[in-house]
C-alpha positions as CSV (number, residue, x, y, z in Angstrom):
1,M,22.5,-0.9,-18.9
2,S,20.3,-3.9,-18.0
3,V,18.4,-4.0,-14.7
4,A,20.5,-7.0,-13.5
5,A,23.7,-5.3,-14.5
6,Y,22.7,-2.0,-12.7
7,G,21.7,-4.0,-9.6
8,S,25.1,-5.7,-9.5
9,A,27.1,-2.5,-10.1
10,S,25.4,-0.2,-7.7
11,G,26.6,-0.3,-4.1
12,A,23.4,1.3,-2.7
13,P,20.2,-0.7,-2.7
14,W,18.1,2.6,-2.7
15,E,19.8,3.7,-5.9
16,F,18.6,0.4,-7.6
17,E,15.1,1.0,-6.1
18,I,14.9,4.4,-7.8
19,Y,16.2,3.0,-11.1
20,W,13.6,0.2,-10.9
21,Y,10.7,2.4,-9.8
22,E,11.2,4.9,-12.6
23,R,10.8,2.1,-15.2
24,L,7.6,0.5,-13.8
25,Q,4.7,0.6,-16.2
26,K,1.7,-0.6,-14.2
27,T,0.0,1.5,-11.6
28,C,-2.2,1.1,-8.6
29,S,-4.6,3.9,-7.7
30,I,-5.2,4.5,-4.0
31,A,-7.7,7.1,-2.8
32,L,-6.4,9.0,0.3
33,V,-9.6,10.5,1.9
34,G,-8.6,13.1,4.4
35,K,-9.2,16.8,5.4
36,Y,-5.6,18.1,5.1
37,T,-5.2,17.3,1.4
38,K,-4.4,20.9,0.4
39,L,-1.3,20.5,2.6
40,R,0.0,17.3,1.3
41,D,3.1,17.3,3.5
42,C,0.6,16.4,6.3
43,Y,0.4,13.0,4.8
44,V,4.0,12.5,3.7
45,S,4.6,9.5,5.9
46,V,1.4,7.8,4.5
47,F,2.4,8.7,1.0
48,K,6.0,7.2,1.4
49,A,4.6,4.0,3.1
50,L,2.2,3.5,0.1
51,E,5.1,4.2,-2.3
52,H,7.4,1.6,-0.5
53,S,4.6,-1.0,-0.8
54,A,3.8,-0.2,-4.4
55,L,7.4,-0.7,-5.4
56,A,7.6,-4.1,-3.6
57,I,4.9,-5.4,-5.9
58,N,6.1,-3.8,-9.0
59,R,3.6,-1.0,-9.3
60,K,3.8,2.8,-9.6
61,L,1.6,4.5,-7.1
62,N,-1.2,6.8,-8.3
63,L,-2.2,8.5,-5.2
64,L,-5.6,10.2,-5.5
65,Y,-6.0,12.9,-2.9
66,I,-9.7,13.5,-1.9
67,D,-10.8,16.2,0.5
68,S,-13.4,14.4,2.6
69,I,-15.6,17.4,2.7
70,D,-16.0,17.2,-1.0
71,L,-17.8,13.9,-0.6
72,E,-20.5,15.4,1.7
73,Q,-24.0,16.5,0.7
74,T,-23.2,20.1,1.5
75,T,-20.6,20.2,-1.2
76,E,-23.1,18.7,-3.6
77,T,-25.4,21.6,-2.9
78,E,-22.7,24.4,-2.9
79,D,-20.4,23.1,-5.5
80,P,-21.8,20.1,-7.6
81,V,-18.8,19.9,-9.9
82,K,-16.3,19.5,-7.0
83,F,-18.7,16.9,-5.4
84,H,-18.9,14.8,-8.6
85,E,-15.1,15.0,-9.3
86,A,-14.4,13.8,-5.8
87,W,-16.8,10.9,-6.2
88,Q,-15.3,10.1,-9.5
89,K,-11.9,9.8,-8.0
90,L,-13.2,7.6,-5.3
91,C,-15.0,5.3,-7.7
92,K,-11.9,4.9,-9.8
93,A,-9.6,3.9,-7.0
94,D,-8.3,0.4,-6.5
95,G,-8.1,0.9,-2.8
96,V,-9.1,3.4,-0.1
97,L,-7.1,4.7,2.8
98,V,-8.5,6.9,5.6
99,P,-5.6,8.3,7.6
100,G,-5.4,9.7,11.2
101,G,-6.7,13.1,12.2
102,F,-8.6,15.0,14.8
103,G,-11.9,16.9,15.0
104,I,-15.4,16.5,13.4
105,R,-14.8,18.5,10.3
106,G,-14.9,16.2,7.3
107,T,-15.8,13.1,9.2
108,L,-19.1,12.6,7.3
109,G,-17.2,12.4,4.0
110,K,-14.8,9.9,5.5
111,L,-17.6,7.8,6.8
112,Q,-19.2,7.8,3.3
113,A,-15.9,6.8,1.7
114,I,-15.6,3.9,4.3
115,S,-19.2,2.8,3.6
116,W,-18.4,2.7,-0.1
117,A,-15.3,0.6,0.4
118,R,-17.1,-1.9,2.6
119,A,-20.2,-2.2,0.5
120,K,-18.4,-2.5,-2.8
121,K,-15.7,-4.7,-1.3
122,I,-13.0,-2.3,-2.3
123,P,-9.8,-2.8,-0.3
124,F,-9.6,-0.4,2.7
125,L,-7.2,0.6,5.3
126,G,-8.0,2.9,8.2
127,I,-5.4,4.4,10.4
128,C,-6.1,5.7,13.9
129,L,-9.1,7.9,13.5
130,G,-9.6,6.0,10.2
131,M,-10.1,2.7,12.2
132,Q,-12.5,4.5,14.7
133,L,-14.6,5.8,11.9
134,A,-14.8,2.3,10.3
135,V,-16.2,1.0,13.5
136,I,-18.7,3.9,13.7
137,E,-19.7,3.3,10.1
138,F,-20.2,-0.4,10.7
139,A,-22.3,0.2,13.9
140,R,-24.6,2.6,12.0
141,N,-25.0,0.7,8.8
142,C,-24.7,-3.0,9.9
143,L,-25.8,-3.0,13.4
144,D,-28.6,-0.5,12.9
145,M,-27.2,1.8,15.6
146,K,-28.0,5.0,13.8
147,D,-26.8,7.3,16.7
148,A,-23.4,5.5,17.1
149,N,-20.7,8.1,17.5
150,S,-17.5,9.1,19.2
151,T,-17.3,11.2,22.3
152,E,-14.7,13.3,20.4
153,F,-17.5,14.5,18.1
154,E,-20.5,14.2,20.4
155,P,-19.6,14.0,24.2
156,E,-23.2,13.1,25.2
157,T,-23.8,10.6,22.4
158,R,-26.4,7.9,23.2
159,I,-24.3,5.1,21.7
160,P,-20.6,5.8,22.4
161,V,-18.7,3.3,20.2
162,V,-15.6,5.4,20.5
163,I,-14.7,6.9,23.9
164,D,-12.2,9.0,25.7
165,M,-9.4,6.9,27.2
166,P,-9.6,6.8,31.1
167,E,-6.3,8.7,31.5
168,H,-7.5,11.5,29.1
169,T,-8.8,14.6,30.7
170,P,-11.6,16.2,28.6
171,G,-10.6,19.6,27.4
172,D,-6.9,19.1,28.1
173,L,-5.3,18.5,24.8
174,G,-1.7,18.8,25.8
175,G,0.2,15.8,27.2
176,S,-2.8,13.6,27.4
177,M,-2.2,11.4,24.4
178,R,-1.2,7.7,24.3
179,L,2.1,8.0,22.6
180,G,5.1,6.1,21.4
181,I,5.9,2.5,20.7
182,R,3.3,0.0,22.2
183,R,2.9,-3.7,22.0
184,T,-0.1,-5.2,20.1
185,V,-1.0,-8.8,20.8
186,F,-2.8,-10.9,18.2
187,K,-5.6,-12.8,19.9
188,T,-6.1,-15.2,17.0
189,E,-4.0,-16.9,14.4
190,N,-6.7,-16.4,11.8
191,S,-5.7,-12.8,10.9
192,I,-4.6,-11.3,7.7
193,L,-2.4,-8.8,9.4
194,R,-0.8,-11.4,11.6
195,K,0.2,-13.4,8.5
196,L,1.4,-10.2,6.8
197,Y,3.7,-9.4,9.8
198,G,5.2,-12.9,9.6
199,D,2.9,-14.9,11.8
200,V,4.3,-13.5,15.0
201,P,2.3,-13.4,18.3
202,F,2.8,-9.7,18.8
203,I,4.0,-6.5,17.1
204,E,5.3,-3.2,18.3
205,E,4.2,0.0,16.5
206,R,4.0,3.7,17.3
207,H,0.8,5.3,18.7
208,R,-0.6,8.8,18.8
209,H,-4.3,9.0,20.1
210,R,-6.5,9.9,23.0
211,Y,-9.7,8.1,22.0
212,E,-10.4,4.3,21.7
213,V,-13.0,1.8,20.6
214,N,-15.4,1.2,23.6
215,P,-14.4,-2.3,24.9
216,N,-17.8,-2.8,26.3
217,M,-19.3,-3.1,22.9
218,I,-16.9,-5.5,21.2
219,N,-19.1,-8.6,21.4
220,Q,-21.9,-6.8,19.3
221,F,-19.4,-6.2,16.5
222,E,-17.8,-9.6,16.6
223,K,-21.2,-11.4,16.3
224,H,-21.5,-9.7,12.9
225,D,-18.0,-10.5,11.5
226,L,-16.1,-7.4,12.4
227,H,-13.3,-8.8,14.6
228,F,-10.9,-7.2,16.9
229,V,-7.9,-9.4,16.2
230,G,-5.3,-7.3,18.1
231,H,-5.3,-5.9,21.5
232,D,-2.9,-4.2,23.9
233,V,-1.0,-6.4,26.4
234,E,-3.8,-6.1,29.0
235,G,-6.4,-7.1,26.4
236,E,-8.5,-4.0,27.1
237,R,-7.6,-1.7,24.2
238,M,-8.6,-2.6,20.7
239,E,-5.7,-2.2,18.2
240,I,-6.7,-4.0,15.0
241,I,-10.0,-4.7,13.2
242,E,-10.6,-7.0,10.3
243,L,-13.9,-7.7,8.5
244,T,-14.2,-11.4,7.7
245,S,-16.6,-11.1,4.7
246,H,-14.3,-8.6,2.9
247,P,-11.2,-9.0,0.7
248,Y,-9.3,-6.5,2.8
249,F,-11.0,-4.2,5.3
250,V,-8.5,-3.5,8.0
251,G,-8.1,-0.8,10.6
252,V,-5.3,-0.2,13.0
253,Q,-5.1,2.2,16.0
254,F,-1.4,2.7,15.5
255,H,0.6,4.4,12.9
256,P,2.5,1.7,10.9
257,E,3.6,4.3,8.3
258,F,6.3,5.5,10.7
259,S,8.2,2.3,10.6
260,S,7.9,1.7,6.8
261,R,11.2,1.7,4.9
262,P,11.9,1.4,1.1
263,M,13.4,-2.0,1.6
264,K,11.0,-3.1,4.3
265,P,7.4,-1.9,3.5
266,S,4.9,-1.7,6.3
267,P,2.6,-4.9,6.4
268,P,-0.8,-3.1,6.6
269,Y,0.2,-0.8,3.7
270,L,1.6,-3.7,1.7
271,G,-1.6,-5.7,2.4
272,L,-3.7,-2.8,1.0
273,L,-1.6,-2.6,-2.2
274,L,-1.7,-6.4,-2.6
275,A,-5.4,-6.5,-2.2
276,A,-5.8,-3.5,-4.5
277,T,-4.0,-5.3,-7.3
278,G,-5.7,-8.6,-6.7
279,N,-2.6,-10.3,-5.4
280,L,-3.2,-10.7,-1.7
281,N,-4.4,-14.3,-1.6
282,T,-1.5,-15.5,-3.8
283,Y,0.9,-13.7,-1.5
284,L,-0.6,-15.3,1.6
285,E,-0.6,-18.8,-0.1
286,Q,3.1,-18.4,-0.8
287,G,3.8,-17.8,2.9
288,C,4.1,-14.0,2.5
289,K,7.2,-14.4,0.3
290,L,8.2,-12.8,-2.9
291,S,10.3,-14.9,-5.1
292,P,12.2,-14.2,-8.4
293,S,9.6,-16.0,-10.3
294,D,6.7,-13.8,-9.0
295,R,4.8,-12.4,-12.0
296,Y,1.6,-11.4,-10.3
297,S,-0.6,-10.0,-13.0
298,D,0.8,-11.2,-16.2
299,S,4.1,-11.9,-18.1
300,S,5.2,-8.3,-18.3
301,D,8.8,-7.2,-17.6
302,D,7.8,-5.8,-14.1
303,S,8.6,-9.0,-12.2
304,F,11.3,-9.1,-9.7
305,S,14.9,-9.8,-10.5
306,E,17.5,-11.7,-8.5
307,P,19.7,-8.8,-7.5
308,R,16.7,-6.7,-6.3
309,L,15.2,-9.5,-4.2
310,A,18.5,-10.0,-2.4
311,E,17.9,-6.6,-0.9
312,L,14.2,-6.7,-0.2
313,E,12.9,-7.8,3.1
314,I,9.1,-8.0,3.9
315,S,8.0,-8.9,7.3
């Protein structure tokens, strides 16, 4: 049965999505750098969000799980093979994602992965803690703030670029988080994520955190091209970062993977996959629309068909 015939005959869009996905030939490799990679269900929402976005651009996802500790110098000393295998995975990836998490273990490896992605201009997406670490990495390596840190890892840090939220009681880990759907307001029209979300003035996404970027230090970052393009409704909490001099270096304080769906991929994840395959600029130039004539990389048979596009919504 042809793809078009299958799409017309099937009454369930997701059945056609499965049929389509299984026949894709091209891949996109994304390195997921975290510390829970041995329990991959911990990142199941992230994996699914990446998969939704890969399908939307006709790619099969090749997810490279990397334990962030394996990227650290201690691993090089204790287990050189594991260290070099981890770095080989990172170097082969088309894009890098650092998800949310808690605690200091593995943060050095995450910082090194972020530094690699920034310096080599590899598409990067940081989620929650991933965004906070991106700010710390930028402070240390671009603003010469070598002691920059988070009060989560070093309560008495000399340069607190990430701090406890005012309502958080130190030591009380229960019921002290900023949770649930919150509104993020774009402060500029010149934002990749704003365009990916459909050029809307604000978005609403789910949150789960108790630390935030220090608002008193924002000006120092923005003078050097790291812009905080999304704030909370009061303009006090930093929600989205974008690095101007990079193809796609984005961090979000929220968890967009929770709202991703097979027929409606999450915009931050979609942006990562588009940038990782070299198609982001084309997509933005087309007004963030995917048309039946889209053949992003070449004239392969992986382009969209009319029946599939009728069901696909990207916003």
